[in-house]
C-alpha positions as CSV (number, residue, x, y, z in Angstrom):
1,M,159.1,126.7,-0.8
2,R,159.8,128.7,2.3
3,F,156.3,129.9,2.5
4,L,155.1,126.2,2.4
5,I,157.4,125.2,5.2
6,L,156.3,128.3,7.3
7,A,152.6,127.3,6.6
8,L,153.1,123.7,7.8
9,L,154.9,124.8,10.8
10,I,151.9,127.3,11.7
11,I,149.5,124.6,11.2
12,S,151.4,122.0,13.3
13,F,151.8,124.5,16.1
14,A,148.0,125.5,15.9
15,A,147.0,121.9,16.1
16,A,149.3,121.2,19.2
17,M,147.8,123.9,21.2
18,E,144.2,122.8,20.6
19,C,143.4,121.7,24.1
20,E,139.6,121.7,23.9
21,G,136.6,119.3,23.6
22,S,135.0,116.7,26.0
23,V,133.9,113.2,26.0
24,S,131.1,111.6,28.2
25,L,130.5,107.7,28.9
26,G,128.3,105.9,31.2
27,L,130.7,103.7,33.3
28,P,129.4,100.7,35.2
29,A,130.0,100.9,38.9
30,V,129.2,99.1,42.2
31,S,127.7,100.7,45.2
32,G,128.5,99.2,48.6
33,I,131.8,98.1,49.9
34,G,133.2,94.7,50.6
35,E,132.3,91.2,49.5
36,G,128.7,90.3,49.2
37,S,127.4,93.8,49.5
38,S,127.1,95.5,46.2
39,V,124.5,96.9,43.8
40,G,125.4,97.8,40.1
41,S,124.7,101.2,38.6
42,I,125.8,103.4,35.8
43,V,127.8,106.5,36.5
44,P,128.1,109.3,34.0
45,V,131.7,110.4,33.6
46,E,133.1,113.4,31.5
47,I,136.5,114.2,30.5
48,R,137.7,117.4,29.1
49,L,140.9,119.0,28.0
50,V,142.3,122.3,28.9
51,D,145.7,124.0,28.2
52,G,148.3,122.8,30.5
53,N,151.4,120.5,30.7
54,G,150.2,117.0,30.8
55,G,148.4,116.8,34.1
56,A,145.3,114.9,35.1
57,Y,143.0,116.4,37.7
58,I,139.6,115.3,39.2
59,N,136.7,117.7,40.3
60,A,136.5,118.2,44.1
61,N,132.8,116.8,44.2
62,P,132.2,114.1,44.9
63,N,135.1,113.2,47.2
64,T,137.3,110.4,45.5
65,D,139.9,108.0,47.1
66,R,143.6,107.7,46.2
67,D,143.0,104.5,44.2
68,L,140.8,106.5,41.7
69,Q,143.0,109.6,41.7
70,E,145.9,107.5,40.6
71,S,143.9,105.2,38.2
72,F,142.8,108.5,36.3
73,S,146.5,109.8,36.3
74,I,147.9,106.5,34.8
75,A,145.0,106.3,32.4
76,A,145.8,109.8,31.0
77,D,149.3,108.9,30.5
78,V,148.5,105.7,28.8
79,A,146.2,107.5,26.4
80,R,148.8,110.0,25.6
81,D,151.4,107.3,24.7
82,Y,149.2,105.6,22.3
83,A,147.8,108.7,20.7
84,H,151.2,110.3,20.5
85,D,149.7,113.6,21.6
86,G,148.4,115.6,24.6
87,E,151.5,116.5,26.4
88,E,150.5,120.2,26.3
89,C,147.0,119.4,27.6
90,D,145.6,118.8,31.0
91,A,142.7,116.2,31.4
92,L,139.9,117.1,33.8
93,L,137.5,114.3,35.1
94,S,134.1,115.1,36.2
95,I,131.9,112.4,37.8
96,K,128.3,113.2,37.5
97,D,127.1,111.1,40.6
98,N,125.2,112.2,43.7
99,S,127.2,110.0,46.0
100,E,129.4,111.7,48.7
101,F,132.3,109.4,47.9
102,V,133.6,107.5,44.9
103,Q,136.5,105.1,45.1
104,G,138.4,102.5,43.4
105,P,140.6,101.8,40.4
106,S,138.0,100.0,38.2
107,G,137.4,103.1,35.9
108,G,141.0,103.2,34.8
109,A,140.7,101.3,31.5
110,A,137.5,103.3,30.4
111,F,139.3,106.5,31.5
112,A,142.1,105.7,29.2
113,I,139.8,105.0,26.3
114,M,137.9,108.3,26.8
115,A,141.2,110.3,27.0
116,Y,142.4,108.6,23.8
117,S,139.3,109.8,22.0
118,L,140.1,113.3,22.9
119,F,143.9,113.0,22.3
120,S,143.5,111.3,19.0
121,G,140.3,112.8,17.7
122,E,138.8,109.4,17.2
123,E,135.1,108.8,17.6
124,I,134.2,106.6,20.5
125,T,131.4,104.0,20.0
126,R,128.4,104.4,22.2
127,Q,127.2,100.9,22.1
128,A,129.7,99.7,24.7
129,T,131.0,100.3,28.1
130,M,133.9,98.6,30.0
131,T,135.4,98.0,33.5
132,G,138.9,97.4,34.7
133,A,141.9,99.0,36.3
134,I,144.8,100.1,34.1
135,S,148.7,99.7,34.6
136,E,151.3,102.0,33.4
137,D,152.2,99.5,30.7
138,G,148.5,99.4,29.4
139,Q,147.5,96.2,30.9
140,V,143.8,95.9,31.8
141,L,143.6,94.5,35.5
142,Q,141.1,92.6,37.3
143,V,138.4,94.3,39.4
144,G,135.3,93.1,41.3
145,G,131.6,93.3,40.7
146,L,131.6,92.1,37.0
147,Y,128.2,90.6,37.3
148,E,126.5,93.7,38.8
149,K,128.3,96.0,36.3
150,A,127.3,93.8,33.3
151,L,123.5,94.0,34.5
152,S,123.7,97.8,34.6
153,A,125.3,97.9,31.3
154,K,122.5,95.7,29.9
155,A,119.9,97.7,31.8
156,N,121.2,101.0,30.2
157,G,121.0,99.8,26.6
158,K,124.6,98.8,26.0
159,K,125.2,95.9,23.3
160,Y,128.7,95.2,24.6
161,F,130.5,95.0,27.8
162,L,134.3,94.7,28.0
163,T,136.0,93.2,31.1
164,P,139.5,92.3,32.3
165,I,140.5,88.6,31.9
166,Q,137.9,87.0,34.2
167,S,138.3,84.3,36.8
168,M,136.6,81.0,36.6
169,D,134.0,82.0,39.0
170,E,133.2,85.4,37.1
171,K,133.2,83.5,33.8
172,L,130.5,81.1,34.9
173,L,128.4,83.8,36.6
174,L,128.6,86.1,33.4
175,E,127.6,83.1,31.2
176,G,124.1,83.3,32.6
177,I,123.5,86.8,31.3
178,S,121.7,87.2,28.1
179,G,121.1,90.2,25.9
180,I,124.5,91.8,26.2
181,T,127.8,90.6,24.6
182,I,130.6,90.4,27.1
183,Y,134.3,90.4,25.8
184,E,137.5,90.0,27.8
185,V,140.5,92.2,27.0
186,E,144.0,92.0,28.4
187,T,145.4,95.2,27.2
188,F,144.5,98.7,26.3
189,E,145.3,98.0,22.9
190,E,142.7,95.4,22.6
191,A,140.1,97.6,24.2
192,R,141.0,100.7,21.8
193,D,140.8,98.6,18.7
194,F,137.3,97.5,19.8
195,F,136.0,100.9,20.7
196,F,137.3,102.8,17.8
197,Y,137.8,100.3,14.9
198,G,135.4,97.5,15.7
199,A,137.9,94.8,16.2
200,T,136.5,91.7,18.0
201,P,138.6,90.8,21.0
202,E,140.1,87.3,21.1
203,E,137.9,84.7,22.5
204,R,139.1,83.2,25.8
205,P,137.6,79.8,26.6
206,L,136.7,78.5,30.0
207,N,139.8,77.4,31.8
208,L,139.2,74.7,34.4
209,S,142.8,74.3,35.4
210,V,143.4,74.9,39.2
211,A,146.5,76.8,40.2
212,P,148.6,74.9,42.9
213,I,148.5,76.3,46.4
214,P,152.0,77.7,47.5
215,E,154.6,75.6,49.1
216,L,154.1,75.8,52.9
217,D,155.5,74.3,55.9
218,D,153.3,72.9,58.6
219,Y,152.1,75.8,60.7
220,A,154.1,75.7,64.0
221,G,152.0,77.9,66.2
222,E,149.1,77.3,68.4
223,K,146.2,75.4,66.6
224,D,142.8,75.5,68.0
225,G,140.7,72.2,67.8
226,N,137.4,73.8,67.9
227,F,138.3,76.0,64.9
228,K,139.5,73.0,63.1
229,A,136.1,71.2,63.7
230,I,134.2,74.2,62.4
231,T,136.4,74.4,59.3
232,E,135.8,70.6,58.8
233,S,132.1,71.3,59.0
234,M,132.2,74.1,56.5
235,I,134.2,71.8,54.0
236,E,131.7,69.0,54.4
237,R,128.8,71.3,53.5
238,E,130.8,72.6,50.6
239,R,131.3,69.0,49.5
240,Q,127.6,68.3,49.6
241,T,126.8,71.3,47.6
242,I,129.5,70.6,45.0
243,G,128.1,67.1,44.7
244,K,124.7,68.5,43.3
245,L,126.3,70.2,40.5
246,E,125.3,68.5,37.3
247,D,128.2,69.6,35.0
248,A,131.0,67.2,35.4
249,P,134.0,69.2,34.7
250,I,132.8,72.2,36.8
251,R,132.1,69.9,39.7
252,A,135.7,68.2,39.3
253,Y,137.0,71.7,39.3
254,Y,135.3,72.7,42.6
255,L,136.3,69.3,44.2
256,E,140.0,70.0,43.2
257,L,139.9,73.2,45.0
258,L,138.2,71.3,48.1
259,G,141.2,69.1,48.1
260,Q,143.3,72.0,48.4
261,Q,141.5,73.2,51.4
262,E,141.7,69.7,53.1
263,E,145.6,70.0,52.4
264,L,145.7,73.4,54.0
265,L,143.6,72.0,56.9
266,E,146.0,69.3,57.5
267,K,148.9,71.7,57.6
268,G,147.4,73.8,60.2
269,Y,146.2,76.9,58.1
270,Y,142.6,76.6,59.3
271,Y,141.4,80.0,58.5
272,S,142.8,79.7,54.9
273,A,140.9,76.6,54.3
274,A,137.7,77.9,56.1
275,N,137.9,81.0,53.9
276,G,138.1,78.9,50.8
277,A,135.3,76.7,51.9
278,F,133.3,79.7,52.7
279,L,133.6,81.1,49.2
280,N,133.3,78.0,47.2
281,F,130.1,77.1,49.0
282,I,128.8,80.3,48.1
283,M,129.6,80.0,44.4
284,A,128.5,76.4,44.2
285,D,125.2,77.0,45.8
286,S,124.6,80.0,43.6
287,L,125.3,77.9,40.4
288,L,122.6,75.4,41.4
289,H,120.1,78.3,41.2
290,I,121.2,80.0,38.1
291,E,118.3,79.0,36.0
292,N,115.6,79.2,38.7
293,P,116.7,81.6,41.3
294,D,114.3,81.5,44.2
295,V,114.8,84.8,46.2
296,E,112.0,84.3,48.6
297,G,113.1,80.9,49.5
298,K,116.8,82.1,50.0
299,V,115.6,85.0,52.2
300,G,113.6,82.4,54.2
301,E,116.7,80.3,54.7
302,V,118.7,83.1,55.8
303,E,115.9,84.3,58.2
304,G,115.7,80.8,59.7
305,C,119.4,80.5,60.3
306,L,119.3,83.8,62.0
307,E,116.5,82.9,64.2
308,G,118.4,79.8,65.3
309,I,121.7,81.7,66.4
310,G,122.4,81.2,70.1
311,D,123.4,83.9,72.6
312,A,126.3,82.7,74.7
313,K,127.2,84.4,77.9
314,L,130.6,86.4,77.6
315,T,133.4,84.7,79.8
316,Y,137.0,84.9,80.1
317,E,137.4,81.5,78.5
318,N,135.0,82.0,75.5
319,Y,135.2,85.7,74.7
320,E,137.1,85.1,71.3
321,W,134.4,82.9,70.0
322,V,131.8,85.5,71.0
323,M,133.8,88.1,69.1
324,G,133.9,86.2,65.9
325,A,130.3,85.1,66.3
326,Q,128.8,88.7,66.9
327,A,131.0,90.2,63.9
328,R,129.6,87.3,61.4
329,E,126.1,87.7,62.7
330,K,126.3,91.4,62.1
331,R,127.5,90.8,58.6
332,A,124.7,88.4,57.9
333,R,122.0,90.6,59.3
334,N,123.1,93.7,57.3
335,Q,123.3,91.6,54.2
336,L,119.9,90.3,54.5
337,E,118.6,93.8,55.2
338,L,120.3,95.1,52.1
339,F,118.8,92.4,49.8
340,R,115.5,91.2,51.4
341,E,113.7,94.2,49.8
342,N,114.7,94.4,46.2
343,D,113.5,95.5,42.8
344,A,114.7,92.4,40.9
345,N,112.6,92.0,37.6
346,T,114.7,89.6,35.5
347,R,116.0,86.2,36.1
348,E,119.5,87.6,36.1
349,E,118.7,90.1,38.8
350,E,117.0,87.4,40.9
351,Y,120.2,85.3,40.5
352,L,122.2,88.2,41.8
353,I,120.1,88.5,44.9
354,V,120.3,84.8,45.6
355,Y,124.3,85.0,45.1
356,E,124.4,87.9,47.5
357,L,122.2,86.3,50.1
358,N,124.3,83.3,50.0
359,Y,127.0,85.4,51.8
360,A,124.4,86.2,54.4
361,L,123.7,82.4,54.9
362,A,127.6,81.4,55.0
363,W,128.1,84.2,57.5
364,C,125.1,83.1,59.6
365,D,126.2,79.6,59.5
366,A,129.7,80.4,60.7
367,A,128.3,82.7,63.5
368,S,126.0,79.9,64.7
369,M,128.8,77.5,65.1
370,M,130.9,80.0,66.9
371,Q,128.0,80.7,69.3
372,E,127.6,76.9,69.8
373,T,131.3,76.7,70.6
374,A,131.3,79.7,73.0
375,K,128.3,78.1,74.9
376,R,130.0,74.7,75.1
377,I,133.2,76.1,76.5
378,G,131.3,78.4,79.1
379,G,133.5,79.6,82.1
380,E,133.7,82.5,84.4
381,L,131.6,85.5,83.4
382,M,133.3,88.6,82.2
383,D,132.2,92.1,82.9
384,E,131.1,93.6,79.6
385,E,133.0,96.9,80.6
386,L,136.4,95.4,79.9
387,M,135.2,94.7,76.2
388,R,133.6,98.2,76.1
389,Q,136.9,99.8,77.0
390,N,138.8,97.8,74.3
391,A,136.1,98.8,71.8
392,E,136.3,102.4,72.8
393,M,140.1,102.4,72.3
394,F,139.8,101.1,68.7
395,V,136.8,103.7,68.1
396,N,139.1,106.4,69.1
397,F,142.1,105.0,67.1
398,S,140.0,104.5,63.8
399,S,139.3,108.4,63.6
400,N,142.8,108.9,62.5
401,Y,142.1,107.3,59.2
402,T,140.5,109.5,56.6
403,Y,138.8,106.9,54.5
404,I,138.0,104.3,57.1
405,D,134.2,105.4,57.3
406,E,133.9,103.9,53.8
407,S,134.9,100.4,55.1
408,E,132.0,98.1,55.6
409,T,133.8,96.3,58.3
410,Y,134.3,99.6,60.2
411,Q,130.6,100.4,59.7
412,N,129.7,96.9,61.2
413,G,132.0,97.6,64.2
414,M,130.4,101.0,64.9
415,E,127.0,99.5,64.9
416,L,128.1,96.6,67.2
417,Y,129.6,99.4,69.4
418,G,126.3,101.3,69.5
419,E,124.3,98.2,70.1
420,G,126.5,97.2,73.0
421,E,127.9,94.2,71.5
422,Y,131.4,95.2,72.4
423,A,133.3,91.9,71.7
424,G,132.1,91.9,68.0
425,A,133.0,95.6,67.8
426,V,136.5,95.0,68.9
427,Y,136.9,92.3,66.3
428,E,135.5,94.3,63.3
429,L,137.1,97.7,64.2
430,A,140.5,96.0,64.7
431,Y,140.2,94.4,61.4
432,A,139.2,97.4,59.6
433,I,142.0,99.5,61.1
434,S,144.6,96.9,60.3
435,F,143.6,96.9,56.7
436,E,143.5,100.7,56.5
437,K,147.0,100.8,58.0
438,A,148.5,98.5,55.5
439,Y,146.8,100.3,52.6
440,E,148.4,103.5,53.9
441,I,151.7,102.0,54.2
442,V,151.6,100.8,50.6
443,E,150.3,104.2,49.4
444,E,153.2,106.0,51.0
445,E,156.2,103.6,50.7
446,G,155.0,101.0,48.2
447,V,154.9,97.2,49.0
448,E,158.4,97.4,50.0
449,G,157.5,99.2,53.1
450,L,155.6,96.1,54.5
451,D,157.9,94.0,56.7
452,I,155.7,91.2,57.7
453,S,158.4,89.5,59.8
454,V,158.4,92.4,62.3
455,V,154.6,92.3,62.8
456,N,154.6,88.6,63.1
457,Y,157.5,88.5,65.6
458,G,156.9,86.4,68.6
459,S,154.4,83.7,69.6
460,R,150.6,83.9,69.4
461,E,148.5,82.2,72.1
462,T,144.9,83.6,71.4
463,L,142.5,81.9,69.1
464,W,142.4,84.9,66.7
465,G,146.1,85.7,67.2
466,S,147.3,82.4,66.1
467,T,144.5,81.6,63.5
468,F,145.2,84.9,61.5
469,R,149.1,84.5,62.1
470,A,148.9,81.4,60.1
471,H,146.7,83.0,57.4
472,S,149.2,85.7,57.1
473,D,151.8,83.3,56.4
474,Y,149.6,81.7,53.7
475,L,149.0,84.9,52.1
476,A,152.5,85.9,52.1
477,A,153.3,82.7,50.5
478,A,150.8,83.3,47.9
479,G,152.0,86.7,46.8
480,D,149.6,89.0,48.5
481,A,151.9,91.0,50.6
482,E,149.4,93.7,51.5
483,G,146.7,91.3,52.5
484,A,149.5,89.3,54.5
485,Y,150.5,92.4,56.2
486,A,147.1,93.6,57.2
487,V,146.0,90.1,58.5
488,A,149.4,90.2,60.6
489,L,148.3,93.5,62.2
490,F,145.1,92.1,63.1
491,S,146.6,89.0,64.5
492,Y,148.9,91.1,66.7
493,A,146.0,93.4,67.7
494,M,143.9,90.3,68.8
495,E,146.8,89.0,70.8
496,G,147.3,92.3,72.5
497,V,143.5,92.3,73.5
498,G,143.9,88.8,74.6
499,Q,146.9,89.8,76.9
500,Q,144.5,92.5,78.3
501,V,141.9,90.1,79.1
502,D,144.3,87.5,80.6
503,D,145.8,90.2,82.8
504,A,142.5,91.6,84.0
505,H,141.3,87.9,84.8
506,T,144.4,87.1,86.7
507,S,144.5,90.3,88.7
508,G,140.8,90.4,89.1
509,L,140.7,94.0,87.7
510,F,139.7,95.7,84.5
511,M,142.2,96.8,82.2
512,G,143.7,100.3,83.5
513,S,141.5,103.4,83.5
514,A,144.1,105.1,81.0
515,T,142.6,105.8,77.6
516,A,144.3,106.0,74.2
517,S,144.2,109.7,74.7
518,E,146.0,109.6,78.0
519,E,148.7,107.0,77.0
520,G,149.6,109.2,73.9
521,E,149.3,112.6,75.8
522,C,146.7,114.0,73.4
523,E,142.9,114.3,73.1
524,C,141.9,111.5,70.5
525,P,140.1,111.4,68.2
526,Q,141.5,114.8,67.2
527,C,145.0,113.9,67.9
528,Q,147.7,113.4,65.3
529,E,148.0,109.7,64.1
530,S,151.6,109.4,65.1
531,V,150.7,110.1,68.8
532,C,147.7,107.8,68.7
533,A,149.7,105.2,67.1
534,G,152.0,105.5,70.0
535,A,149.1,104.8,72.3
536,F,148.1,102.0,70.2
537,A,151.7,100.4,70.5
538,L,151.7,101.0,74.3
539,L,148.2,99.4,74.9
540,L,148.6,96.6,72.3
541,I,152.1,95.9,70.9
542,L,154.6,96.7,73.6
543,P,153.2,94.3,76.1
544,L,153.6,91.5,73.6
545,F,157.3,92.3,73.0
546,I,157.7,92.5,76.8
547,K,156.0,89.0,77.1
548,N,158.1,87.4,74.3
549,I,161.4,88.8,75.4
550,Q,160.7,87.4,79.0
551,G,159.9,84.1,77.6
552,K,163.4,83.7,75.8
């Protein structure tokens, strides 16, 4: 009896120490950053076990961002919890891709499935792949690019593709893909039961209910009548496009969303309403082409729009409109360039191209209306040097953010800067920096570190300062704290630029010759962020506080 107990102990001990083996899986990914600029691909991924103490590590090449690193760590912990094993093993992730940089949390659920296979000894099916982030309690969370990823999975011979619970728009898009079965899963347990035991996930029917908009008081800040008119035009175009949809329930769904945009418009949240109209137009117009996508026709439509964009002279009165127009025109041109030449061979691939080109068309339409507004306003000509100095400051400041090079908005801003379109460069670079800063605070302090009330302190008198201040309030009420904070930072930055322009106009001088490096007593872009942040505060934020205090 004693011998039997000893033998069992030895066997158990030996099993516990077996930290070996590996598992590989091709995971669907999206190359390209930001809405409307994505291409699907399959990335080979391998996880192997080594002796350790329950850690999770990623190979140095390619470089990965914080989201992916945290996602893999959570995935390994979830897999250990469900397998009831693996605490004495480290999990090592290798991404077999030629990209210089891989980012995002969307591999989390698949990482957990792969790690579970190693910890439990269960064989993973090779007929399926999946996408989705993973939470610490095993929830499969929403990610973007489902259509592109589904096409990649199909092209690589997968029979099944698992996704998080899909939004209404995503479900409508994915229903147009044939040749692959797509399942939605809500938890790691659902995904595990499919991958290892063949259990079919619960079917989730199309949900056409519209969530109410958050309760909001009327926006009390400055409201620009020109931007309201542009928003009304966008909503009207959206209405006409929705009216062409043949499916009555789907048409009613989008009309209900349009009604919410009109309510936001009435309350003074112009950008929030315009953004909703922008996205719904793209979706509705794309659905009209789902059966017969005409890539060549859509390319021609975008090209025609771009050829018709005006070029208003930059003045002290219209510079904000020129900012917005240049930024959106750059987005449209880059989007067209990305998708004009394509290798689409199937109806689904052609439909994806049409969908992506609709972003270019919507951006172009917005740019055209903003240029027309700038031309109509006219005013006293501004020396481009004033905008160049502002843009240069943002270029210097942006160098303090490690991952900002991967931001499409940042890339647009740098291209505009290089092309001498300084007003648009200021807009895009300030936007990219604002979102990077918000992301950084969340990483270091959590959402609790975001004090939106401090950033939104005081009045806003500029077009973009006030418009995005209102949008920040909307996002905060909707529960998007990080987005609200980032937009609030952008609003503040635009207000600071506006004050500099006003001061230069009043005094008849450019902004002072002091650069960000001189204000911070350092040599940007090599200076430490805390010092450059001080320069940023001196150049943009401090004058606003002085102005607001004087106004009390």
